[in-house]
C-alpha positions in Angstrom: 9.1 -7.4 -20.0 12.3 -6.7 -21.9 13.1 -3.9 -19.4 12.4 -5.8 -16.1 13.5 -9.3 -17.3 15.3 -9.0 -20.7 15.1 -12.4 -22.4 18.7 -12.1 -23.8 20.2 -11.0 -20.5 23.6 -12.5 -19.6 24.6 -12.5 -16.0 27.9 -10.8 -15.3 31.0 -12.5 -13.9 30.9 -12.1 -10.1 33.4 -9.8 -8.5 35.8 -11.3 -5.9 34.0 -9.6 -3.0 30.9 -7.3 -2.9 30.3 -4.6 -0.3 26.6 -5.5 -0.6 24.6 -8.3 -2.2 20.8 -7.8 -2.4 18.3 -10.5 -2.8 15.1 -9.2 -4.5 14.6 -6.5 -7.1 11.4 -5.0 -5.8 11.0 -1.5 -4.3 13.2 -2.4 -1.3 15.9 -4.1 -3.2 16.1 -1.3 -5.9 16.2 1.5 -3.2 18.9 -0.3 -1.3 21.0 -0.8 -4.5 20.8 2.8 -5.6 21.6 4.2 -2.1 24.6 1.9 -1.8 25.9 2.9 -5.2 25.6 6.6 -4.3 27.8 5.7 -1.3 30.4 4.2 -3.7 29.8 0.6 -2.7 30.1 -2.2 -5.2 26.7 -3.9 -5.4 25.2 -7.1 -6.8 21.4 -7.6 -7.0 19.7 -11.0 -7.5 16.2 -11.2 -8.9 14.2 -14.4 -9.4 11.4 -13.0 -11.6 11.0 -9.4 -12.8 12.5 -6.2 -11.5 10.1 -3.8 -9.9 8.5 -6.4 -7.7 4.8 -6.5 -6.8 4.5 -2.8 -6.8 5.2 -2.4 -10.5 4.0 -5.7 -11.9 0.9 -6.7 -9.9 0.3 -4.1 -7.1 0.3 -0.3 -6.8 0.9 0.7 -10.4 -1.6 -1.5 -12.2 -4.3 -1.2 -9.5 -4.1 2.6 -9.3 -4.2 2.8 -13.1 -7.5 0.9 -13.1 -8.9 2.9 -10.2 -8.1 6.1 -12.2 -10.1 4.7 -15.1 -13.0 3.8 -12.9 -13.1 7.3 -11.4 -13.2 8.8 -14.9 -16.2 6.7 -15.7 -18.0 7.8 -12.6 -17.3 11.5 -13.5 -18.8 10.8 -17.0 -21.8 9.1 -15.4 -22.4 12.1 -13.1 -21.5 14.8 -15.6 -25.0 16.3 -15.8 -24.6 17.7 -12.3 -21.8 19.9 -13.7 -23.9 21.2 -16.5 -22.3 18.9 -19.1 -24.6 17.1 -21.6 -24.7 13.4 -21.0 -22.7 11.3 -23.5 -24.3 8.4 -25.5 -20.9 6.6 -25.8 -20.5 3.3 -24.0 -19.2 3.9 -20.5 -16.4 1.3 -20.4 -14.1 -0.4 -22.9 -12.3 -2.9 -20.6 -9.7 -3.8 -23.2 -8.8 -0.1 -23.5 -8.6 0.2 -19.7 -6.2 -2.8 -19.5 -4.2 -1.6 -22.5 -3.7 1.8 -20.8 -2.6 0.0 -17.6 -0.1 -2.1 -19.4 1.3 1.1 -21.2 1.7 2.8 -17.8 3.4 -0.2 -16.4 5.8 -0.3 -19.4 6.6 3.4 -19.1 7.4 3.2 -15.4 9.4 0.0 -15.9 12.1 2.1 -17.6 13.0 3.5 -14.2 13.5 -0.1 -12.9 15.2 -1.6 -16.0 18.1 -4.0 -15.8 20.0 -1.9 -18.3 19.6 1.3 -16.2 20.9 -0.5 -13.2 23.9 -1.8 -15.2 24.8 1.6 -16.4 24.8 2.7 -12.7 27.4 0.1 -12.0 25.1 -2.5 -10.3 25.7 -6.1 -11.2 22.3 -7.6 -11.9 21.9 -11.4 -11.7 18.6 -13.1 -12.8 17.9 -16.5 -11.2 17.3 -18.2 -7.9 19.2 -17.0 -4.8 20.3 -19.0 -1.8 22.8 -18.7 1.0 25.6 -21.3 0.9 27.2 -20.0 4.1 26.8 -16.9 6.3 28.8 -14.7 3.9 28.1 -16.3 0.5 25.0 -16.0 -1.7 24.6 -18.1 -4.8 23.0 -16.5 -7.9 22.1 -19.7 -9.6 25.4 -21.5 -9.5 27.6 -18.4 -9.2 28.9 -17.7 -5.7 28.8 -14.0 -4.6 30.9 -13.3 -1.5 29.8 -10.2 0.5 30.6 -8.0 3.4 26.9 -7.2 3.9 23.7 -8.5 2.4 20.1 -7.4 2.4 17.2 -9.8 1.9 14.3 -8.0 0.1 12.3 -10.9 -1.4 8.9 -9.3 -0.6 5.7 -11.3 -0.1 3.0 -13.0 -2.2 -0.8 -13.4 -1.9 -1.7 -15.7 1.0 -3.3 -19.0 -0.1 -6.6 -20.2 1.3 -7.8 -23.5 2.7 -11.4 -23.0 1.5 -12.5 -26.4 0.3 -12.9 -26.6 -3.5 -11.4 -23.2 -4.2 -8.2 -24.5 -5.9 -10.4 -26.8 -8.1 -12.7 -24.0 -9.4 -9.8 -21.6 -9.8 -9.4 -18.0 -8.5 -7.5 -14.8 -9.2 -5.2 -12.9 -6.9 -3.4 -9.6 -7.2 -0.7 -11.5 -9.1 -3.2 -12.5 -11.9 -6.2 -10.2 -11.9 -4.3 -7.6 -13.9 -3.8 -10.0 -16.8 -7.5 -10.3 -17.5 -8.6 -9.4 -21.0 -12.3 -9.5 -20.5 -14.4 -7.9 -17.8 -16.0 -10.5 -15.6 -19.8 -10.1 -15.6 -20.0 -11.3 -12.0 -17.1 -11.0 -9.6 -16.7 -12.2 -6.0 -13.9 -10.8 -3.8 -13.0 -12.7 -0.7 -11.5 -10.3 1.8 -12.4 -6.8 3.0 -8.9 -5.3 3.4 -7.5 -2.4 1.4 -6.9 -4.3 -1.8 -10.2 -6.1 -1.7 -12.1 -2.9 -1.2 -10.1 -1.1 -4.0 -10.8 -3.9 -6.5 -14.4 -4.2 -5.5 -15.2 -0.6 -6.1 -13.1 -0.2 -9.3 -14.5 -3.3 -11.0 -18.0 -2.4 -10.1 -17.6 1.0 -11.6 -16.2 -0.6 -14.7 -19.3 -2.7 -15.1 -18.9 -5.9 -13.1 -21.6 -7.1 -10.7 -19.4 -7.3 -7.6 -20.0 -9.1 -4.3 -17.4 -8.7 -1.5 -17.4 -11.3 1.2 -15.8 -10.3 4.5 -15.6 -12.6 7.6 -15.5 -9.6 10.0 -18.3 -7.1 10.9 -16.7 -4.2 8.9 -14.3 -3.4 6.1 -10.8 -2.3 6.9 -10.6 -3.5 10.5 -7.5 -1.5 11.2 -9.2 1.9 10.4 -11.5 4.1 12.4 -15.1 2.7 12.4 -16.6 5.9 11.0 -14.1 5.9 8.2 -14.9 2.3 7.3 -18.6 3.0 7.5 -18.3 5.9 5.2 -16.5 3.8 2.6 -19.2 1.1 3.0 -21.9 3.5 2.1 -19.9 4.8 -0.8 -19.4 1.3 -2.2 -23.1 0.5 -1.7 -24.0 3.6 -3.8 -21.7 2.3 -6.5 -23.6 -1.0 -6.5 -21.2 -3.3 -4.6 -23.1 -6.0 -2.7 -21.5 -6.6 0.6 -21.7 -9.7 2.8 -20.1 -8.9 6.2 -19.8 -11.4 9.1 -19.8 -14.0 6.3 -17.5 -17.1 6.0 -16.8 -18.8 2.7 -17.1 -22.5 3.6 -16.7 -24.0 0.1 -16.4 -23.4 -3.6 -17.8 -25.6 -6.5 -18.8 -25.5 -10.1 -22.4 -25.4 -11.3 -22.3 -25.5 -15.1 -20.2 -22.6 -16.3 -20.7 -20.7 -13.0 -18.4 -20.7 -9.9 -20.4 -21.0 -6.7 -19.2 -19.8 -3.3 -21.0 -21.4 -0.4 -21.2 -19.0 2.5 -22.4 -19.0 6.1 -23.6 -16.0 8.1 -24.5 -17.2 11.6 -26.8 -20.1 10.7 -27.9 -18.7 7.3 -26.4 -20.6 4.4 -26.2 -19.0 0.9 -24.5 -19.6 -2.4 -23.1 -16.9 -4.7 -22.8 -17.6 -8.4 -20.0 -15.7 -10.2 -17.8 -15.8 -13.2 -14.5 -15.0 -11.4 -13.3 -15.1 -7.8 -10.6 -12.9 -6.3 -8.8 -14.0 -3.2 -7.5 -11.1 -1.1 -6.9 -12.3 2.4 -3.4 -10.9 3.0 0.2 -11.7 2.1 2.8 -14.2 3.1 6.5 -13.5 3.2 8.8 -15.0 0.6 11.3 -17.0 2.7 11.4 -20.4 1.0 14.4 -21.9 -0.7 16.8 -19.1 0.4 19.0 -21.2 2.6 18.3 -18.9 5.5 19.3 -21.6 8.0 22.8 -21.9 6.4 23.2 -18.1 6.9 22.0 -18.2 10.5 19.0 -16.0 9.7 15.9 -16.6 11.9 12.5 -16.5 10.2 8.9 -17.5 10.4 7.1 -19.1 7.4 4.2 -16.6 7.8 5.5 -13.5 9.4 8.8 -13.5 7.6 12.3 -12.7 8.6 12.9 -11.4 12.1 14.8 -8.1 12.4 15.7 -5.8 15.2 15.0 -2.0 15.3 18.0 -1.5 13.0 16.7 -4.0 10.3 19.4 -6.5 11.2 18.7 -10.2 11.3 20.2 -12.8 13.6 23.3 -12.7 11.3 25.1 -9.5 12.1 26.1 -9.1 8.4 22.7 -9.7 6.9 19.8 -7.2 7.0 16.3 -7.4 5.7 13.9 -4.8 4.3 10.4 -4.5 2.8 7.5 -6.9 2.9 9.6 -9.9 3.8 10.1 -8.5 7.4 7.7 -5.6 7.8 4.2 -5.6 9.4 3.2 -2.6 7.2 3.5 -4.0 3.6 3.6 -0.8 1.6 5.9 0.3 -1.2 7.0 3.5 0.7 7.7 1.4 3.8 9.8 -1.0 1.8 11.9 1.8 0.3 12.2 3.6 3.7 13.4 0.4 5.5 15.8 -0.4 2.7 17.5 3.0 3.0 17.6 2.4 6.8 19.2 -1.0 6.3 21.9 0.3 4.0 22.7 3.2 6.4 22.9 0.9 9.4 25.0 -1.7 7.5 27.7 0.8 6.7 27.1 3.9 8.7 28.8 5.0 11.9 25.6 5.9 13.7 22.5 3.7 13.6 18.9 4.8 12.8 15.8 3.2 14.3 12.9 1.6 12.4 10.6 2.5 15.3 11.2 6.2 14.7 9.9 6.1 11.1 6.7 8.1 10.7 4.6 5.8 8.5 1.5 7.0 6.7 -0.8 4.7 4.7 -3.8 5.0 2.4 -6.6 2.9 0.9 -7.3 4.2 -2.6 -11.0 3.8 -2.7 -13.4 6.7 -3.3 -13.2 8.4 -0.9 -9.7 7.5 0.0 -8.9 6.6 3.6 -5.5 7.6 5.0 -3.9 7.4 8.5 -0.7 8.2 10.3 0.5 7.8 13.9 -1.7 6.7 16.7 -5.4 5.9 16.7 -7.3 7.1 19.8 -7.8 3.5 20.9 -4.1 2.9 20.8 -3.5 6.1 22.9 -6.1 4.9 25.5 -4.5 1.5 25.6 -1.2 3.2 26.6 -3.0 5.5 29.1 -2.3 8.6 27.0 -5.1 11.2 27.2 -6.1 12.2 23.7 -8.6 14.6 22.2 -9.8 14.6 18.6 -10.4 17.7 16.4 -12.5 17.1 13.4 -13.3 19.1 10.2 -16.0 17.6 7.9 -15.1 18.0 4.2 -18.6 19.3 3.7 -17.4 22.4 5.5 -14.3 22.8 3.3 -14.9 25.2 0.4 -12.8 23.4 -2.2 -14.4 20.1 -1.5 -17.8 21.7 -2.0 -16.8 23.3 -5.3 -15.4 20.0 -6.5 -18.5 18.1 -5.6 -16.3 15.9 -3.5 -17.3 16.6 0.0 -17.6 13.1 1.5 -15.2 12.6 4.4 -13.4 14.4 7.2 -10.0 15.3 8.7 -9.4 14.1 12.3 -6.3 15.1 14.1 -5.5 13.4 17.5 -3.8 15.6 20.1 -2.3 14.7 23.5 -4.6 16.3 25.9 -3.1 19.3 27.8 -0.6 19.9 24.9 -0.7 20.8 21.2 1.4 17.6 20.3 -0.1 15.7 17.4 -0.3 12.0 18.0 -1.9 11.0 14.7 -4.5 11.7 12.1 -7.2 10.0 10.0 -8.3 11.6 6.7 -11.2 10.5 4.6 -11.4 12.6 1.4 -11.1 12.3 -2.4 -7.4 13.0 -2.2 -6.6 11.8 1.3 -3.4 10.2 -0.1 -2.1 13.7 -0.8 -3.4 15.3 2.4 -1.8 12.6 4.7 1.6 13.5 3.3 1.3 17.0 4.7 0.5 15.4 8.1 3.6 13.2 7.7 5.8 16.3 7.3 4.0 18.2 10.1 4.5 15.3 12.6 8.0 14.5 11.4 9.0 18.1 11.9 7.4 18.2 15.4 5.0 21.0 14.5 2.2 21.4 17.0 -1.4 22.5 16.5 -0.8 26.1 17.6 2.0 26.6 15.1 0.1 24.7 12.4 -2.8 27.1 12.8 -0.5 30.0 11.7 0.8 28.4 8.5 -1.0 29.9 5.5 -2.6 27.4 3.1 -3.7 28.2 -0.5 -7.3 29.0 -0.9 -9.4 27.2 -2.0 -7.7 23.8 -1.4 -8.9 20.6 0.3 -5.7 20.7 2.4 -7.1 23.7 4.2 -9.1 21.3 6.3 -5.9 20.5 8.1 -5.4 24.1 9.0 -9.1 24.4 10.0 -8.6 21.5 12.4 -5.7 23.3 14.0 -7.8 26.4 14.3 -10.5 24.3 16.0 -7.8 23.4 18.5 -6.7 27.0 19.1 -10.3 28.1 19.5 -10.8 25.4 22.2 -7.7 26.5 24.2 -7.1 29.4 26.6 -4.8 31.9 24.9 -1.7 33.2 26.8 -1.9 37.0 27.2 1.4 37.5 25.4 0.6 35.3 22.4 -1.2 36.7 19.4 -4.2 34.8 18.0 -3.5 33.1 14.7 -5.1 34.6 11.7 -8.3 32.6 11.0 -8.4 33.2 7.3 -11.4 32.6 5.1 -14.0 30.3 6.7 -17.5 29.6 5.6 
């Protein structure tokens, strides 16, 4: 806390005119500030709560710390298959898990600290921000005049209109990581990425978890076979799933919280100790005086921007979750860098040209980049998929982590890669290779010739390229790529 919101902090005296004023000190705001300072701009940053934003304080960092602990517990539970004698120690110490998470958060907070920003020449103001006019932002009562501004206020958990839920009380990603005791029974409303991650992790830590999803599958934006594979994995862990199920009410019964649900005409009540609401996020656009700045916005979707991250005020840009459809930390940082470049650069860069990967950090992980086949078909683009199952990848076999697959989608008649879906224990790492491959414009034929270390799970990507090559007629004057080791 002392790093991301020092209690003794004194806001600086404002400069006469700033090159850039940034509203919001999360991933987007911090990335924008540092890029602008490297360009020699004088920068002010206004943060209402704590530096680091959702990612550091209640998102990526705490959730991945707990997921890591849960994975370790699973490896201990299954250690006999590796020839290791089973331990008689208790499998989980929830207090220790949460203490480790807080320690990690504190360590990483050093890179986002107010003092570090000040030493880099960034004026940090803590307090509410609002536009007074198109070229003036107020940090509390202090007016900050600017040449350009970037709004990076992020998003917060979306509230629910479920009758009774406010009265019985519930957790969100903003509060669940402050728990000190493991809930014996936990219900999670929502089957998106965060809901699935929390369900599996808390089940592995020892909670009896029920996940309620109003759609027929988890992760509706992912390939069906990827979502189905995750569903089976969560079931093996002990997560109870209620798909096609609406939560129609919440109430107390003694010390228990009851969720009343409806599946077709079947009514059911689920008794739990804690409820997590995970149904999406809403952009933070309130109380910013956006109308005074001439900035167009929507209360749900957030601030409207063009392909250059510019708002309806030519001197005001936006970045991160407050304006993006894909609300990920790496997208926030990428769009912030784009906004700074376009605000001050001679040549503009396009948001639509960013190659955006994403990942759901369950076990196995599910990652994707580029087009899905259904999207290609909707655009009348002929597409063909090349699939390697992880059970055919030597390193996945030796690790005992062979659930999943690598699918690469190729424009038919060419070797152009349109997208990829990866389900694997380290899909978050493998998808980054696909990001580089696609960003560099490397096709399947060239990919098949690039050596990969052996044994490695990433060799599945090369094997998919080899499957493409083996499926194509080979020009007479072109040598066949070396196949390498293959089971």
